[in-house]
N, C-alpha and C positions, 0 to 999 in steps of 0.2 A: 327341688332346684327351682331358679327365680330364671327370669328372663328380665332382658332388660337392653334399652337402648345405646346405655352409655360406654363410653369408650373403658377399654381394659383396666386401664391405669385407673380410672375413676371409680370403675365397680369393684375393683380391690382395694382401695380406700374404705368403699363405703362397710365389704364383707369384712373388714381388719377393723373399723370404728364401730358396727355392732355386732362383733364377735360370731358371725353368721356361720353356722355348722352344716350348710349345704352348700352345694354347686350352685355357680352364680355364671348364667349363660348370656354371650353378648349377643342381642339383635340389633346390627346395624341395620340403620335404614328403616328400621321399623317391620321388616318384612312379616315376619311370623305373628306380629300385633295384627297386619292387615290381614294376613290370612284368617285371623281368627274375629276378625271386624271389630278388633280392638283401639284401632289406632283414629286418631280425631286431628283437627288442622286448627290450630290456635287462632283468634279472632287477631285484624291487623294490630289493635291495640296490644295485647297481648304477647304479640309476638315481638313487638318492640322492647315491652317489658324485659322479656326472657333474653330477648337478644344484647340489650345494653345492662340489665340486670345481672341476670344470672350468668351471661355466656353461655347461651343453648349450645354454640356450636364446640365450645372447649368440651362442654359433657359428652356430645351425642355425635361428635364429628360430621355434623352437616347441618345447613342450613334450611331444612325442609317445611320447618313450622311445626311439626307434626310428632304427636306425641302418643304413648300409650295410655290407655285405661287399665290402672290399676286392678288387677282380677285374680281372682283363688282358684283353680279348679284341682278336683281330686278325679283320676281317671283310674278305672279300674283296669286290669291285667287285658281285657280284651278291648280295651281303646276309647271304653264308651265312659263319656263326662258322668259322674256321679252324684257330683256337687259343683256347683259355682256359686261365685259371689263378686260381684264388679258393683260401681259404683262410680257415675264420672265426677264426684266430689274424691278428689285422689286424697283426702286424710281420713274416708272412711276405709276401712280394711275388714278382711273377713274376722269375726272374731276367733279367739283360739281356743272357747270352749264348741263353737259352733262346728271347728275344722276335725276337734277332736272325736266330737261326735259322729259326725260323717265317717271319721276315721273306724270306728266302732262298729258302724254298720257294715261297712266295706269288709271288714276281717269275719263277719260274722257268717256272711255269705256262702 
């Protein structure tokens, strides 16, 4: 599953555009991101760029200037995080190979 602060319509567009085969849940106000310590506040300069260029409120329904850090977690059936990847650079994501290898370890326990 994925978690995003995007509005339902925007999230649905992303799901269709990338043909996602998993559930995408909405985290309005970054409530879950804040609980996991994954929310950060944009600088004033970036806030202006996102408000004027991207139209952040059009995507996330609010103007808090907060965004989540992209993170990947694999959580076992006991609720224990067995794999985590996060990077402040949103362009860097967990590699598919690392995720598959971590899943293999989880399924052999």
